[in-house]
C-alpha positions in Angstrom: 141.8 193.4 54.7 144.1 196.0 53.8 145.4 196.1 49.9 149.0 196.0 51.0 148.4 192.7 52.9 146.7 191.4 49.7 149.2 192.9 47.6 152.1 190.5 49.5 149.7 187.5 49.4 149.8 188.4 45.9 153.3 187.9 44.8 153.8 185.0 47.7 150.8 182.8 45.6 152.3 183.7 42.6 155.5 181.4 43.6 157.9 181.1 40.2 159.7 177.6 41.3 158.2 174.5 39.5 156.3 176.6 36.8 156.5 175.8 33.0 157.7 177.5 30.8 154.7 179.2 29.2 153.2 180.0 32.4 156.4 181.6 33.2 156.9 183.4 30.2 152.9 184.7 31.5 153.9 185.3 35.0 154.1 188.9 34.8 150.7 189.1 33.1 149.1 187.4 36.3 150.6 190.3 38.3 149.1 192.9 36.5 146.1 190.6 36.7 146.3 190.2 40.0 146.6 193.6 41.1 143.4 194.5 38.7 141.5 192.2 40.9 142.9 193.8 44.2 141.6 197.1 43.2 138.5 195.9 41.9 137.8 194.8 45.2 138.6 197.8 47.1 135.9 199.6 44.5 133.6 197.2 45.8 134.7 197.4 49.4 134.9 201.4 49.8 131.5 201.2 47.7 132.7 203.5 45.0 131.2 199.9 42.8 127.7 199.6 44.3 125.9 196.1 44.6 122.5 195.5 44.5 120.3 194.3 47.3 117.6 191.8 46.6 114.2 191.6 48.7 114.7 187.8 48.3 117.7 186.1 49.9 120.7 185.1 48.1 123.2 182.2 48.2 125.9 182.6 46.0 127.6 179.6 44.8 131.7 179.9 43.3 135.0 179.1 43.4 138.5 181.1 43.4 140.1 178.7 40.5 138.7 177.6 36.4 137.6 174.3 36.0 135.7 171.8 37.7 135.4 172.3 41.6 132.1 170.9 41.6 129.9 174.3 42.1 126.8 172.5 39.9 126.5 169.8 42.3 126.5 172.3 45.4 123.2 174.2 43.6 121.7 170.7 42.9 122.3 170.1 46.8 121.3 173.3 48.1 118.3 173.6 46.0 117.3 169.9 46.9 117.7 170.8 50.7 115.7 174.1 50.4 112.6 172.1 47.8 112.4 169.6 51.1 112.1 172.3 53.5 109.3 173.9 51.8 111.2 176.7 50.3 110.7 177.8 46.3 114.0 178.8 44.6 115.1 180.2 41.9 118.5 179.1 40.3 120.3 181.7 38.1 123.2 181.4 35.9 125.6 183.0 33.2 125.2 180.0 31.1 128.3 179.3 30.0 128.3 178.5 26.4 125.3 179.1 25.6 124.4 180.4 21.9 122.7 183.6 23.0 123.4 186.6 25.7 119.5 187.2 26.4 117.7 187.0 29.6 116.7 183.4 29.2 113.8 181.8 31.4 114.9 177.8 31.4 112.0 176.6 33.2 109.3 179.1 34.6 108.0 177.2 37.6 105.8 174.7 35.5 107.6 173.9 32.0 110.8 174.1 30.3 111.3 176.9 28.0 114.3 176.7 26.1 116.9 174.2 24.8 120.6 173.5 26.4 121.6 175.4 23.6 120.0 178.6 25.6 121.1 178.3 28.9 123.8 176.4 29.0 124.6 172.9 29.6 124.5 172.9 33.5 121.4 175.3 34.2 119.6 172.6 32.2 121.1 169.4 33.9 119.8 171.3 36.9 116.5 171.9 35.3 116.5 168.4 34.3 116.9 167.1 37.9 114.2 169.8 39.4 111.3 170.3 36.8 108.9 168.0 38.9 108.7 170.5 41.3 105.6 172.7 40.2 105.7 175.9 40.9 108.3 176.1 43.8 111.3 175.8 40.8 112.4 178.4 38.3 115.6 178.5 36.4 117.2 181.7 34.6 120.1 182.4 32.2 121.6 185.2 31.8 125.2 186.9 32.1 123.9 190.8 33.8 122.5 188.8 36.9 121.4 192.0 38.2 118.1 191.7 35.6 118.2 188.1 36.4 117.5 188.8 40.0 115.0 191.8 39.3 113.0 189.6 36.6 112.7 186.5 39.6 111.8 189.1 41.8 108.8 190.3 39.8 107.7 187.5 38.0 108.6 184.4 40.4 108.8 186.1 43.7 110.8 182.5 44.8 112.0 182.4 48.8 115.6 181.9 47.4 117.8 182.8 44.7 121.2 180.7 44.6 123.2 182.6 41.9 126.0 179.8 40.5 129.6 180.8 39.8 129.2 183.9 40.9 131.9 184.7 43.7 133.7 187.0 41.7 130.3 188.7 40.5 130.0 191.2 43.4 127.6 193.6 41.8 124.7 191.6 44.0 124.5 191.6 47.7 124.6 188.0 48.9 122.7 186.6 52.3 125.4 183.4 52.0 128.5 183.3 50.1 129.7 180.0 49.2 133.5 178.9 47.7 133.8 175.0 46.5 137.3 174.2 46.6 138.5 170.5 45.1 140.5 168.5 47.2 142.5 168.0 43.9 143.5 171.7 43.8 147.2 171.3 45.1 149.3 172.2 42.3 151.4 175.4 41.7 148.7 176.2 38.4 146.0 176.7 41.2 147.9 178.7 43.2 149.4 181.1 40.6 146.9 183.5 39.1 145.4 183.5 35.8 146.7 183.7 33.0 149.8 181.9 34.2 148.0 179.8 36.5 144.3 178.8 37.4 143.6 181.3 40.0 140.6 183.9 39.3 142.0 185.9 42.5 144.2 185.9 45.1 143.8 183.1 47.9 143.4 186.5 50.5 140.3 187.2 48.6 138.6 184.0 50.4 138.3 186.3 53.6 134.9 187.3 51.8 133.4 183.9 52.2 130.8 182.9 54.3 131.4 179.3 53.9 134.0 177.2 52.0 132.9 173.9 50.9 136.1 171.4 50.3 134.7 168.9 47.7 136.3 165.4 48.1 134.7 164.0 45.5 135.4 160.4 45.5 138.4 160.6 47.4 139.2 160.6 51.1 139.9 163.5 53.3 143.7 165.3 51.6 145.7 167.8 53.9 146.2 170.5 50.9 145.2 173.7 49.7 145.5 175.3 53.3 143.0 177.9 53.6 141.6 178.0 57.3 140.0 181.7 56.7 136.2 181.2 57.2 134.2 177.9 58.4 134.2 175.0 56.2 132.3 172.2 55.6 133.3 169.0 53.2 131.0 167.1 50.6 131.7 163.7 48.9 130.3 162.3 45.9 128.2 158.7 45.6 127.5 157.0 42.4 123.7 156.2 42.7 124.4 154.4 39.7 123.2 155.2 35.5 119.5 155.9 34.8 117.5 156.6 31.8 114.5 159.2 31.5 112.3 156.3 32.8 114.3 155.4 36.2 115.6 152.6 34.7 118.9 151.0 35.3 121.0 149.2 32.4 120.6 145.8 32.0 124.3 144.1 32.3 123.9 140.7 30.7 125.8 140.2 27.7 125.7 143.9 26.8 128.8 146.0 25.5 129.5 149.2 26.9 131.0 152.8 25.0 131.6 155.9 27.5 130.7 159.5 26.8 131.8 162.3 28.3 132.5 165.9 27.7 133.2 167.4 31.5 136.4 168.9 33.0 137.5 166.0 34.0 136.6 163.3 31.9 139.1 160.9 33.4 137.3 160.8 37.0 134.1 159.3 34.8 135.9 156.4 33.6 137.4 156.0 36.9 133.7 155.7 38.3 132.7 153.1 35.2 135.3 151.1 36.3 134.8 150.9 40.1 131.4 150.2 38.8 132.0 147.4 36.6 131.6 148.8 33.3 134.1 147.7 31.1 133.5 149.5 28.0 134.6 149.0 24.4 135.1 152.4 23.6 135.3 155.9 25.4 134.6 158.9 23.7 136.3 162.0 25.4 135.1 165.8 24.7 136.1 169.2 25.8 134.1 170.6 29.0 131.1 172.3 27.5 130.9 170.4 24.1 128.2 171.3 21.9 127.2 167.6 20.3 126.3 167.4 16.9 124.6 164.9 14.4 128.1 164.2 13.0 129.3 163.5 16.6 126.4 160.9 17.3 126.8 159.2 13.6 130.3 158.7 15.0 129.3 157.2 18.3 126.8 154.8 17.0 128.7 153.7 13.7 129.0 149.9 13.5 127.6 149.1 17.0 124.4 146.7 17.4 121.2 147.4 18.8 122.3 145.9 22.3 125.3 148.3 22.7 124.8 150.2 25.9 125.8 154.2 26.1 126.7 155.5 29.4 127.1 159.2 30.0 127.3 161.6 32.4 124.3 163.5 34.1 125.5 167.0 32.6 125.9 165.5 28.4 122.8 163.4 29.0 120.8 166.8 28.5 122.4 167.8 25.5 122.4 164.0 23.6 118.8 163.7 25.1 117.7 166.1 22.1 118.6 164.0 19.2 115.7 162.1 18.7 117.7 159.5 16.2 119.8 158.7 18.8 117.8 158.4 21.9 115.1 156.4 20.1 117.3 153.6 18.4 119.9 153.1 21.7 120.7 152.3 25.2 121.0 155.7 26.5 122.0 156.0 30.3 123.7 158.8 32.4 125.5 158.8 35.9 123.7 159.9 38.8 125.8 161.5 41.5 124.6 162.4 45.2 126.1 164.6 47.5 126.9 163.7 50.9 127.8 166.6 53.3 126.8 167.0 57.1 122.9 168.5 56.5 122.4 169.5 60.1 125.9 171.7 60.2 124.8 173.3 56.7 121.0 173.5 57.7 122.4 175.6 60.7 124.6 177.8 58.9 121.3 178.3 56.6 119.0 179.4 59.7 121.7 181.5 60.8 121.6 183.8 57.7 118.0 183.6 57.6 117.4 181.4 54.5 115.6 179.0 56.5 
């Protein structure tokens, strides 16, 4: 797509009506940001900025907005499908919120090698899901993802590499470029570029994608956020239930429940609890990617009796389970989600891209 038409779309997408006062003030900066993104993409298109081509098939899972669109559940879904098909998989993430910038091996195919603080909570959650797949699953955190891909090629030699949150990271050539869009994204903030809105680049840039996955989460289909630029699939979530590390579900008889969550949309977690019939006496809500401390766990458990059941998300669980004083003395369970998708259609796409 020509840069002129992209610029035209940029002004269309950054429409001013109904924009809040702060966003309105930031709107001129969004225009500058959008122009920079267009120029950057153009430099990749004409190959002034170069991309690295791996000898291993690469899948990228990303989005065009900030916030929780559901990239990680899609990475989990793809990893599970590929492992089931007999492929070895290496997941590479920049590791948002981790305490180091160095390349960190989260899972070397046989054992976990780092804490969530070193890999980021989302990659740690993925490791927690697939660590039983010895010799077939690997995980690396590194902001310099070209280095991580080369490390995986040399040390792990997987059949497939999955890049988490990499749609804007164009330094690596990918066989399949997936963009995840939430069905909840319909407001002006999701149609306006940063910093006035949540859009990382103009919607016209979706023409680069090979596949758009519309995430319905727990809702039905919504006719919003029209894209219609590349092939699309729908996914939805199914709450399988709450489990502890032993795979046991909580006994609901005579128990009191407390919820703990630190995700992009804490309200969605509370809604699941209500739908599942868990009447909580207190809900602890933290910011996304919250780093828990002993002070947090002390506050959460203060004044609670031994029968209290603590319900949390899978992403929060991988961090909370490291506080032995909390997990050994209390009943902690995490919500396990299953992603529903047209597997036949997705498998066909993977085969068409020579990934399967």
